[in-house]
C-alpha positions in Angstrom: 15.1 24.1 -69.4 18.6 24.1 -67.9 18.4 21.2 -66.4 16.7 19.4 -68.9 19.6 20.2 -71.5 22.4 17.3 -70.8 19.7 14.6 -70.9 17.9 16.0 -73.9 20.9 16.1 -76.2 21.9 12.3 -74.7 18.2 11.7 -76.2 18.4 13.7 -79.3 21.9 11.8 -80.0 19.6 8.6 -79.7 17.1 9.9 -81.5 18.7 11.9 -84.7 16.6 14.4 -86.5 17.4 16.4 -89.6 17.3 19.3 -87.2 20.1 20.1 -85.5 19.9 19.9 -81.5 21.2 23.5 -81.1 18.6 24.7 -83.5 15.8 23.0 -81.4 17.0 24.1 -78.2 17.6 27.6 -79.8 13.7 27.3 -80.6 12.5 25.9 -77.1 14.3 28.8 -75.3 12.6 31.5 -77.9 9.2 29.5 -77.3 9.5 29.2 -73.2 10.2 33.4 -73.7 6.8 33.2 -74.6 5.5 30.6 -72.2 4.3 31.9 -68.4 6.6 32.0 -65.6 7.2 28.7 -64.4 6.0 28.5 -60.5 4.6 26.4 -58.1 1.8 25.2 -61.0 4.0 25.6 -64.0 6.6 23.2 -65.3 8.0 22.5 -68.6 7.5 19.1 -67.9 3.8 19.1 -67.9 2.7 21.3 -70.5 -0.9 23.2 -70.8 -2.8 22.4 -73.8 -4.3 25.8 -73.4 -1.1 27.6 -72.5 0.5 26.0 -75.7 -2.2 26.6 -77.8 -2.8 30.5 -76.7 1.9 31.1 -77.0 2.5 29.3 -80.4 -0.8 31.1 -81.8 0.9 34.8 -80.7 4.4 33.6 -81.8 2.9 32.0 -85.5 1.1 35.6 -85.6 4.1 37.6 -84.9 6.9 35.6 -86.6 5.8 32.3 -88.8 8.6 30.5 -89.1 10.2 31.2 -85.7 6.5 29.9 -84.4 6.4 26.7 -87.4 10.1 26.0 -86.4 9.2 26.0 -82.2 5.9 23.9 -82.9 8.2 21.0 -84.3 10.7 21.4 -81.7 7.9 21.1 -79.1 7.2 18.0 -80.7 10.3 16.6 -80.4 11.1 18.0 -76.8 7.3 16.6 -75.8 8.7 13.2 -77.6 11.9 13.4 -75.7 9.7 13.6 -72.3 7.5 10.8 -72.5 10.6 8.5 -73.9 12.6 9.5 -70.9 10.2 9.4 -68.5 10.3 13.3 -67.4 6.6 14.0 -68.6 5.0 14.9 -65.6 1.5 15.7 -66.6 -1.2 13.2 -66.9 -2.1 11.3 -69.9 -5.3 13.7 -71.1 -2.6 16.8 -71.3 0.0 14.7 -73.0 -2.7 13.4 -75.9 -4.0 17.5 -76.1 -0.7 18.7 -76.3 0.3 16.2 -79.5 -2.6 17.0 -80.9 -2.4 21.0 -81.0 1.1 20.2 -82.4 0.5 17.7 -85.1 -2.6 20.1 -86.0 0.0 23.4 -86.9 2.2 21.0 -87.9 -0.4 19.1 -90.4 -1.5 22.6 -91.4 2.1 23.8 -92.0 2.9 20.8 -94.2 -0.9 21.1 -96.6 0.9 24.8 -96.9 4.0 24.0 -98.5 2.6 21.3 -100.1 0.0 23.7 -101.6 2.7 26.0 -102.7 4.8 23.2 -104.0 1.8 22.4 -106.2 0.7 25.7 -107.1 4.3 26.5 -108.5 4.4 23.4 -110.0 1.4 24.1 -112.3 2.2 27.9 -112.8 5.9 26.4 -114.4 4.6 23.6 -116.4 1.8 26.0 -117.9 2.4 27.0 -121.7 2.8 29.8 -123.1 1.2 31.0 -125.8 
C-alpha cells in the first residue's frame, strides 16, 4: 500500500471526491488490516472478490460505520487501479469486486434514504 500511496494521491487530486484523501487512505489501511496477508498469490492490485466480501462483512458486523466507509474507499481505490492501469487482476474479478462494493453502497443508500423518509413522516404527522 505504501508504494501506491503517492500515485493514489496524485490520482485523487485529478478525480476529487467529497471525502478527504487522508480519510480514504486511513479507511483503506483499516480494511487491509482485515484482508489476508499479502504474499505470492495476494496483491492489493488484484483483489479477490470472495475475500473482499468476507472481510467487508466482518468489518461491517463489528463496526458498521467503518465498514461502510471502507466500502466507499475501496470503490475509489479500485477506480484508481483501473484508471491508472495498475489493476493486475482479470476483468471478471474487477467486475465481481465492483459488484460487491456497489451492492453494499446501494444498501447503505437505501437505509439512509429509508431513515430520512421515516423521519420526515414522523415529523410531519399532525399532533392531536
